[in-house]
C-alpha positions as CSV (number, residue, x, y, z in Angstrom):
1,M,-4.4,28.2,-9.4
2,N,-1.5,30.7,-9.5
3,N,-0.1,30.5,-13.0
4,D,3.2,32.2,-11.8
5,K,4.3,29.1,-9.9
6,K,4.8,25.5,-10.9
7,V,2.3,23.1,-9.3
8,L,1.8,19.4,-9.4
9,K,-1.8,18.3,-9.2
10,L,-2.2,15.2,-7.0
11,G,-5.1,12.9,-6.7
12,L,-5.5,11.2,-3.3
13,P,-7.9,8.2,-2.8
14,K,-11.0,9.0,-0.8
15,G,-12.6,6.3,1.2
16,S,-11.1,3.2,2.7
17,L,-7.5,4.1,1.7
18,Q,-7.7,7.8,2.7
19,D,-6.4,7.6,6.3
20,S,-3.6,5.1,5.5
21,T,-2.6,7.2,2.5
22,I,-2.5,10.5,4.5
23,D,-0.4,8.7,7.1
24,L,2.0,7.3,4.5
25,F,2.5,10.7,3.0
26,A,3.2,12.1,6.5
27,H,5.9,9.6,7.1
28,A,7.3,10.5,3.6
29,G,7.4,14.2,4.7
30,F,4.2,15.5,3.1
31,H,1.8,16.7,5.8
32,F,-1.9,17.1,4.7
33,S,-4.7,18.7,6.7
34,V,-8.1,17.3,5.8
35,Q,-11.1,19.2,7.0
36,S,-14.4,17.5,7.6
37,R,-16.5,17.1,4.4
38,S,-13.8,18.9,2.3
39,Y,-12.3,17.3,-0.8
40,F,-9.4,19.8,-0.9
41,P,-6.8,19.0,1.7
42,S,-4.1,21.6,2.5
43,I,-0.5,20.6,2.4
44,D,2.8,22.0,3.6
45,D,4.3,22.0,0.1
46,D,3.5,25.0,-2.2
47,E,4.3,23.0,-5.3
48,L,1.5,20.5,-4.6
49,E,-2.3,20.8,-4.9
50,A,-4.4,17.8,-3.9
51,I,-8.0,16.6,-4.3
52,L,-9.6,13.6,-2.7
53,I,-11.5,11.4,-5.1
54,R,-12.6,7.8,-5.3
55,A,-9.8,5.3,-6.2
56,Q,-12.2,3.8,-8.7
57,E,-12.1,7.0,-10.8
58,M,-8.5,8.0,-10.3
59,A,-6.9,6.3,-13.3
60,H,-9.5,7.9,-15.6
61,Y,-8.8,11.4,-14.3
62,V,-5.1,10.9,-14.4
63,E,-5.3,9.7,-18.0
64,M,-7.3,12.7,-19.1
65,G,-5.0,15.2,-17.3
66,A,-7.2,16.4,-14.5
67,F,-4.4,15.1,-12.2
68,D,-0.7,15.0,-13.0
69,V,-0.2,12.1,-10.5
70,G,-2.5,10.0,-8.3
71,L,-2.7,6.9,-6.2
72,T,-5.0,4.0,-7.1
73,G,-5.1,0.3,-7.3
74,K,-3.8,-1.9,-10.0
75,D,-7.3,-3.3,-10.2
76,W,-8.9,0.0,-11.1
77,I,-6.2,0.7,-13.8
78,I,-7.2,-2.7,-15.4
79,E,-10.9,-2.1,-14.8
80,T,-11.0,1.3,-16.5
81,G,-8.4,0.4,-19.2
82,A,-6.6,3.7,-18.5
83,D,-3.5,4.6,-20.3
84,V,-1.2,6.0,-17.6
85,V,2.4,5.7,-16.5
86,E,2.8,3.3,-13.6
87,V,5.5,5.0,-11.6
88,A,5.8,2.9,-8.5
89,D,4.2,0.0,-6.6
90,L,3.2,1.0,-3.1
91,I,2.4,-2.1,-1.1
92,Y,0.0,-0.9,1.6
93,S,-3.8,-1.1,2.2
94,K,-6.4,0.0,4.7
95,A,-5.7,-2.8,7.2
96,S,-2.3,-4.3,6.4
97,M,1.0,-3.9,4.4
98,R,0.1,-6.4,1.8
99,P,-1.8,-6.7,-1.5
100,V,-5.6,-7.1,-1.6
101,R,-7.3,-9.9,-3.6
102,W,-10.3,-9.9,-5.8
103,V,-11.9,-13.3,-5.3
104,L,-14.8,-15.3,-6.7
105,A,-17.0,-16.3,-3.7
106,V,-20.2,-18.3,-3.3
107,P,-22.4,-19.3,-0.4
108,E,-20.9,-22.0,1.9
109,S,-23.7,-24.4,0.8
110,S,-23.2,-23.8,-2.9
111,P,-22.3,-26.7,-5.1
112,V,-19.9,-24.5,-7.1
113,K,-16.3,-25.7,-6.8
114,T,-14.6,-23.9,-9.8
115,V,-15.5,-21.0,-12.1
116,R,-16.6,-23.5,-14.7
117,D,-19.5,-24.5,-12.5
118,L,-20.9,-20.9,-13.0
119,E,-21.9,-21.5,-16.7
120,G,-25.2,-19.7,-17.2
121,K,-25.2,-18.3,-13.7
122,H,-25.4,-14.8,-12.4
123,I,-22.5,-12.9,-10.8
124,A,-22.5,-9.5,-9.0
125,T,-19.4,-7.4,-8.7
126,E,-18.0,-3.9,-8.8
127,V,-15.3,-4.9,-11.3
128,V,-17.4,-5.9,-14.2
129,N,-14.7,-5.7,-16.8
130,I,-12.2,-7.7,-14.8
131,T,-14.8,-10.3,-14.1
132,K,-15.8,-10.6,-17.8
133,Q,-12.2,-11.0,-18.8
134,Y,-11.7,-13.7,-16.2
135,L,-14.7,-15.6,-17.4
136,A,-13.6,-15.3,-21.0
137,R,-10.1,-16.7,-20.1
138,N,-11.9,-19.7,-18.6
139,G,-14.4,-20.1,-21.4
140,V,-17.4,-19.6,-19.1
141,N,-20.6,-17.8,-20.2
142,A,-22.3,-16.1,-17.2
143,S,-24.1,-12.8,-16.7
144,V,-22.2,-10.1,-14.8
145,E,-24.1,-7.4,-13.0
146,F,-22.5,-4.2,-11.5
147,S,-23.0,-4.1,-7.8
148,W,-23.5,-0.7,-6.1
149,G,-22.4,-2.0,-2.7
150,A,-23.2,-4.5,0.0
151,T,-22.1,-7.2,-2.5
152,E,-21.6,-9.8,0.2
153,V,-25.3,-10.0,1.0
154,K,-26.5,-10.7,-2.5
155,P,-25.9,-14.5,-2.7
156,P,-27.9,-16.6,-3.0
157,D,-31.1,-14.7,-3.6
158,L,-29.8,-11.9,-5.8
159,A,-26.7,-13.6,-7.3
160,D,-25.2,-17.1,-7.6
161,A,-21.7,-15.8,-6.9
162,I,-19.8,-12.5,-6.3
163,V,-16.4,-11.2,-7.2
164,E,-15.3,-9.1,-4.2
165,V,-12.2,-7.5,-2.8
166,T,-10.7,-8.8,0.4
167,E,-7.6,-8.4,2.6
168,T,-8.2,-11.1,5.2
169,G,-11.4,-12.8,4.1
170,S,-13.1,-12.1,7.4
171,S,-16.0,-10.1,5.9
172,L,-16.8,-13.0,3.5
173,R,-16.7,-15.6,6.3
174,A,-19.0,-13.4,8.4
175,N,-21.5,-13.5,5.6
176,K,-21.1,-17.3,5.2
177,L,-19.4,-17.1,1.9
178,R,-16.6,-19.4,0.6
179,I,-13.8,-18.3,-1.7
180,V,-13.6,-20.4,-4.8
181,E,-10.7,-18.8,-6.6
182,T,-8.5,-15.6,-6.5
183,I,-9.0,-13.6,-9.7
184,L,-6.5,-10.8,-9.2
185,E,-4.1,-9.6,-6.6
186,S,-3.9,-5.8,-6.5
187,N,-1.8,-3.2,-4.7
188,T,-1.8,0.6,-4.7
189,K,0.2,2.3,-7.4
190,L,1.5,5.8,-8.0
191,I,0.5,6.7,-11.5
192,A,1.2,9.7,-13.7
193,N,-0.4,11.3,-16.7
194,R,1.8,10.7,-19.8
195,K,2.0,14.3,-20.8
196,S,3.0,15.3,-17.2
197,W,5.6,12.5,-17.2
198,D,7.2,14.1,-20.2
199,D,7.5,17.4,-18.5
200,P,11.0,17.5,-16.8
201,W,10.0,19.5,-13.7
202,K,6.9,17.4,-13.1
203,R,8.7,14.1,-13.7
204,E,11.4,15.0,-11.2
205,K,8.8,16.0,-8.6
206,I,6.9,12.8,-9.2
207,E,10.1,10.6,-9.0
208,N,11.1,12.3,-5.8
209,M,7.7,11.7,-4.3
210,A,7.9,8.0,-5.3
211,L,11.3,7.7,-3.7
212,L,10.1,9.1,-0.4
213,L,6.8,7.1,-0.4
214,K,8.7,3.9,-1.0
215,G,11.2,4.9,1.7
216,A,8.3,5.4,4.1
217,I,6.9,1.9,3.3
218,N,10.3,0.3,3.7
219,A,10.5,1.8,7.2
220,Q,7.2,0.4,8.4
221,G,7.7,-1.9,11.3
222,K,11.4,-1.1,11.7
223,V,13.3,0.8,14.3
224,G,16.9,1.9,14.9
225,L,19.0,0.9,17.8
226,K,22.1,2.7,19.1
227,M,24.4,1.4,21.9
228,N,27.8,1.5,23.3
229,A,29.9,-1.6,24.1
230,P,33.4,-2.6,25.2
231,K,35.4,-3.9,22.3
232,E,35.7,-7.4,23.8
233,A,31.8,-7.7,23.7
234,V,31.4,-6.6,20.0
235,E,31.7,-10.1,18.5
236,K,29.0,-11.5,20.9
237,I,26.7,-8.6,20.3
238,L,27.0,-8.9,16.5
239,S,26.1,-12.6,16.8
240,I,22.7,-11.9,18.3
241,I,21.7,-8.9,16.1
242,P,19.5,-10.0,13.2
243,S,20.2,-6.8,11.3
244,L,18.7,-5.7,8.0
245,R,22.2,-4.4,7.1
246,Q,25.6,-4.7,8.7
247,P,25.7,-2.6,11.8
248,T,27.6,0.7,11.8
249,I,30.5,0.6,14.3
250,S,32.3,3.8,15.4
251,H,35.3,4.0,17.8
252,L,34.9,6.1,20.9
253,I,37.5,8.2,22.7
254,G,39.8,6.0,24.7
255,N,39.9,3.2,22.1
256,E,38.4,0.7,24.5
257,W,34.7,1.2,23.6
258,V,32.7,1.4,20.4
259,A,29.3,2.7,19.4
260,L,27.0,0.5,17.3
261,E,24.0,1.5,15.3
262,V,21.6,-1.0,13.5
263,I,18.2,-1.2,12.0
264,V,15.9,-4.1,13.1
265,T,12.3,-5.1,12.9
266,E,10.3,-3.6,15.8
267,K,8.6,-6.8,16.8
268,I,11.9,-8.4,18.0
269,V,13.1,-5.4,20.1
270,R,11.5,-6.5,23.4
271,K,13.5,-9.7,23.2
272,L,16.6,-8.3,21.7
273,I,17.3,-5.4,24.1
274,P,17.7,-7.6,27.2
275,E,20.0,-9.9,25.2
276,L,22.1,-7.0,24.2
277,K,22.3,-5.8,27.8
278,K,23.5,-9.3,28.9
279,A,26.1,-9.3,26.1
280,G,27.7,-6.1,27.4
281,A,25.9,-3.3,25.6
282,E,25.2,-0.1,27.5
283,G,23.3,3.1,26.7
284,I,20.9,1.3,24.5
285,F,18.7,3.8,22.6
286,E,15.7,2.9,20.4
287,Y,14.4,5.4,17.8
288,D,11.6,5.5,15.2
289,I,12.4,5.5,11.4
290,N,10.2,7.4,9.0
291,K,12.0,6.6,5.8
292,L,14.4,3.8,4.8
293,I,15.8,4.5,1.3
294,D,17.5,1.6,-0.4
């Protein structure tokens, strides 16, 4: 590292969240280039240095100062007990824009109906500490074994139950497993090292990053629409626009026409544009939104 310049050390999650995280940063204005088998992506910001590392380890390395800032799940902060600054919630995952769930699951044929039915049983999971805390809260004594992977295939021969992460539940159903209870909902968080957070330059850099990342998430699934319309058609047009905010209306030269601009959810556009045209709008223009800052 060049000691003559200020640099923020950023940890990016490698694995299932890698592609969606790189894409999110791109929409936020930070463009990474990741070479095959490399853990050191390049970036178009000279004040950032990034390393790819497993989300499971991120909170630990941020706590110890190997990274100034990183992205990991709420689940791994709890699991490792890391003392970090939770800067921002970033609700996105590998398959959807919603939190993931850690669930207690058993074979479809299992007699287990609640966690209390697992007294004296054997549970396999990657989140051993979270599972033990969950069992303690419910007054259940059961053995908990760390699972190195392929957790869904372990019941019933290698475990009576599992605690596994899911977004949709499809993988569990495919392995003939039934969800008994949700233990924890988790989402990605931007976290910072406490010493780094106390550094004014680093804190401002981190806060600006958080602002842009949240703006990129807010913009997901939304587009902008611009159009022109005669004044007499404005009231009708406004009545059919389910806007996120009040539309911007600007008067055009001649004083008989106005320009309207509005942000809407993308999924309604194919139905909305024909309705706008029938209502009198012209020159309708749709454009993508990378960031939406509240």
